N, C-alpha and C positions, 0 to 999 in steps of 0.2 A: 962071429956070437953062437953060441950054441946055446940051447935050454932043455933042462930035464924036464921030464912033465912033477917034480916035484916042483924044481923053482919057478912053472909058473902057475899052480895049483898057489905057493908061495902071491907070487906076483898080483896073480889074480886077486886072493885074498885081503891082501893090504890095497887093492884099488878099490877094491867094494869099500873095508873103511874108511879110503877119502872120499867116499860121493856118501859116503853114511855120514860121516862130520861135517858136508854139503847141506845136509835135510836130505837128499834124494831118500825116496822110499820107494818099497814097492808098486810099481804101477807108474812111476816118473818115466817121463822121456827125454834120455838123452840120443848127441849123437855123436859122433866121430867121422870126423872131413879132416886124414891123413893119408898118408903113399904106407903102401906096408913094409911097415917096421916093426918091430915087435911094440910098442907101446902100442898098435893099435892092438892087437888081438889078447893084451892085460887086458885095455879098457874096453874090449868089447866083451868078452868074459869075466872082467871084473863086473858090471853093470851087471850080466845076466842073475851072477850070481848075488847080487840086493836084491834082483828081483823087477829091478827097472826094465822100462820096453827100450832096446838100444837099436835103432839105425845108422847101419854106413854108411854112408856118403860116396862116393864116386871123386877120390883126389881131383878127377881135372874139369870136374862139375865149376860151371863159373856161380857168379852172383846168382842173378835170378832163379836157376833150381834150388842150389840150399836154404835163400829165401824162402818160397815155396812151399816147402821139408818141415823146414820149421815154424813157420807160421800154421800150415794148415799141422801139424801133430802138438804143440802148443810146449817144444819144446823146450824144456831146463837146462840142460844145461847140454856146452861144445865142447867135447876135445878133442885140439886144432895144433896145426904148427907156426910160426911165425912166418912166415909164407904163404899156407892157405889161406890166413887172419889177413896178410894186406890186401886177397885177392877179392876174400868181401866184408871188408871194412865198410865200405860204402853200406852196406845194406843190414848193418847191424845194429841199427836206431830204430827200424822198423820190426824189431825181432822185441817185444816187451814182456815176453815171457821167460824169454833168456840171462838166466839169472845167475850162471855159472860159465863162465870160458877157460878153458884148463890148457894152458899148453906146453906143450911138448918141444922144447929145444933139447935135442941132442948137439948142440955147439956149445949154445951155454953163452954164446956173445951176444941175443936179445934180450934185452934185459924188458920185462914183460909190463905193460901197459897199469894204470892204476885201476882195482878192482882184478887183473888178468890172475891166477893160478898157476903156481908154475906147477908140473909135472910130477918131477924131480926132487925140487924140493917138499912140492909133500906126500910123496913114498916114504921117503928118507926118515918124516915125521911116523910116516903110518906102524901100524900094527900088525 
């Protein structure tokens, strides 16, 4: 799969609108916790377009480093995958500032839990 600069511009603008629709504003902290897939870059640049402070988390991190970074930053949004969410599920209750969990499920086989936001559904309805 390949993307042109025009494709990337369109997708990142849509993701910025997804974040804005969730109430994310300039200066809010969001984090990505994914492998190097196209959605990682869309989320990173979309957050930057909105003016959010975007922090990428290394996909090999375990629960403790993720918790430390999200707690210390006061992150309100995390964009991740079902497999990586499962890895950090035990620390999610320790993150009172985390308001939005955006799930990137490329397989479409993992129904989100209550409160999870589907990246692909949100992008499909964004302008």
